[in-house]
C-alpha positions in Angstrom: -91.3 -62.1 113.7 -89.4 -61.0 110.7 -91.2 -60.7 107.3 -89.9 -61.0 103.8 -91.2 -58.6 101.2 -90.6 -58.4 97.5 -90.8 -60.7 94.6 -87.1 -61.7 94.7 -87.9 -64.7 96.8 -90.3 -66.0 94.2 -87.4 -66.2 91.7 -85.6 -68.7 93.9 -86.0 -72.5 93.5 -88.9 -73.9 95.6 -86.6 -75.7 98.0 -84.7 -72.5 98.8 -88.0 -70.6 99.3 -89.2 -73.2 101.7 -85.8 -73.2 103.6 -86.0 -69.4 104.0 -89.6 -69.4 105.1 -88.8 -72.1 107.7 -85.9 -70.1 109.0 -88.0 -67.0 109.4 -91.0 -68.5 111.2 -89.2 -71.3 113.2 -89.2 -71.2 116.9 -86.7 -72.9 119.2 -87.6 -76.2 120.7 -88.3 -76.3 124.5 -86.2 -78.5 126.7 -89.0 -81.0 126.9 -89.3 -81.2 123.1 -85.5 -81.6 122.8 -85.5 -84.4 125.4 -88.3 -86.2 123.5 -86.5 -85.9 120.2 -83.2 -87.1 121.7 -84.9 -90.1 123.2 -86.6 -91.0 120.0 -83.3 -90.7 118.0 -81.4 -92.8 120.6 -84.1 -95.5 120.3 -83.9 -95.5 116.5 -80.1 -95.5 116.4 -79.9 -98.3 118.9 -81.8 -100.5 116.4 -78.9 -100.1 113.9 -76.0 -101.0 116.2 -74.4 -104.2 117.2 -73.0 -103.1 120.6 -71.0 -105.8 122.3 -70.4 -107.8 119.1 -66.8 -108.5 118.2 -66.2 -107.2 114.7 -62.4 -107.7 114.7 -62.8 -111.5 114.4 -64.8 -111.6 111.2 -63.7 -112.8 107.8 -63.0 -116.1 106.1 -59.4 -116.6 107.5 -60.6 -116.0 111.1 -63.2 -118.8 111.3 -63.2 -120.7 114.5 -60.9 -123.8 114.4 -62.4 -127.2 114.7 -60.6 -129.7 116.7 -60.4 -133.3 115.6 -62.4 -135.6 117.8 -60.4 -137.7 120.2 -63.2 -140.1 120.5 -63.2 -142.8 117.9 
């Protein structure tokens, strides 16, 4: 594992310090971890889609027509 020495890092903004630290100590995800993350993301994204819904027929000028009743 790489190490960072010196006081130069302490002069950076806190978010930059955290980012550098995370990049130094981070390990790659295993295939099982990646699959779990992907599955969770797909589940979450699917909550925010309207798959199968026609979006090209929306708007005030494209309302369904009403037919006059032939029954009196």
